[in-house]
C-alpha positions, 0 to 999 in steps of 0.5 A: 930704659927709656925708648927711643923716639923718632926724630922730629921732622922739619917744620912744614914737612909730615909723615905718617907717625904718631901724629897723623896716620897715612889715611889722615895725611891723605885727607888733608892733601884733598883738603888742600892742607898739604901737599906730596913732596917725594915718596911718603914725605908732605909738605905743607901747602903754605910752603914754596917750593924749592930746591931747600924743601926738596932737599930736606924731603929726601933726607928724611927719607934715608936711614938715621945711620945714613943722613950724618956724613952722605950727600945726595947725588945723581938724579935725587941731586938732579931733581933737587936742583931742578924740580919737576913732577917726575921724583926720584926712583931712589934716594942716592948718596955719596959717603965716604963711610961704611953703611950696611943696608939692613932694612927698606925704605919707602923708595930705597937708597943707593948708596955710592962710597967714594971720596967727594971733594968740598968743592963738589958739594953745596948746601940747601937748607943745610942738607949736602947735596953735589953742586949742579956740575958734579950732579951732571958729570955723575948722570953722565958717568951712572953715578946715583942713577936708578935704570942704567949705571953705565956712562953715557958714552959706553954701552950698556951691559947686555944682561943689565937692561933691553935696548929699549929700556936702555934708550929711555934711559939714556934719553932720561939722563941726557935731558937731566944734564940739559936742565942742569946746564940750562938752569945754570950755564955758567957753571954748567958749561961745555968746558966745565962739565967737560973738564969734571968728567974728566977729572972724575975718570982721571987715572983711567986707562981708556981716558985718553981714548974716551975724552974727545969722544965724551967732549963730542957727545956733550956739544951735540947733545947737551949744548947743540954745538955741531962739529 
């Protein structure tokens, strides 16, 4: 029986393996040939930073069985769209299939099993990622977020985190939503984001009660509109 070999990485990306050890990769970083991309994935220093490159790096961290049919979402998708030095703690994905995690990865995975409409997905270097407005809505609702998974208009469960931890996590999420709106104001407008969140909450009995508060929060915390 022929042994299975790992699939080759996209050109310009590197991980520890048969070609280079982890120590050798660190030497190449020190020499300026490589730079850290995300977790234990490195990129050639000659490659410009881009959403497509960040998407490829996150995709490489997923288990092979999770890569097909999954879409990068939440804080992972926000980092793909925006960049920045604060990389995702977990690689968050949405999948409409069933995935049972059996092994741990370097950063871990956060899997959300739910339907995702084609219009909510963009492809960057062939990697499916939630669109900016869907990403902002997911971050608001706690989909693909690491430290707190309550919607930003709802109090966090008492046992989930301390008040201070939840406040820091909420501040971080609001910042991501503001940056997504600043980066693509046409796609992530107050009307568009409010409608997207409302669409994702459709069927909830409390939607009517929450939607005015959600709209007011977005106007005040993201778009600088005073009531």
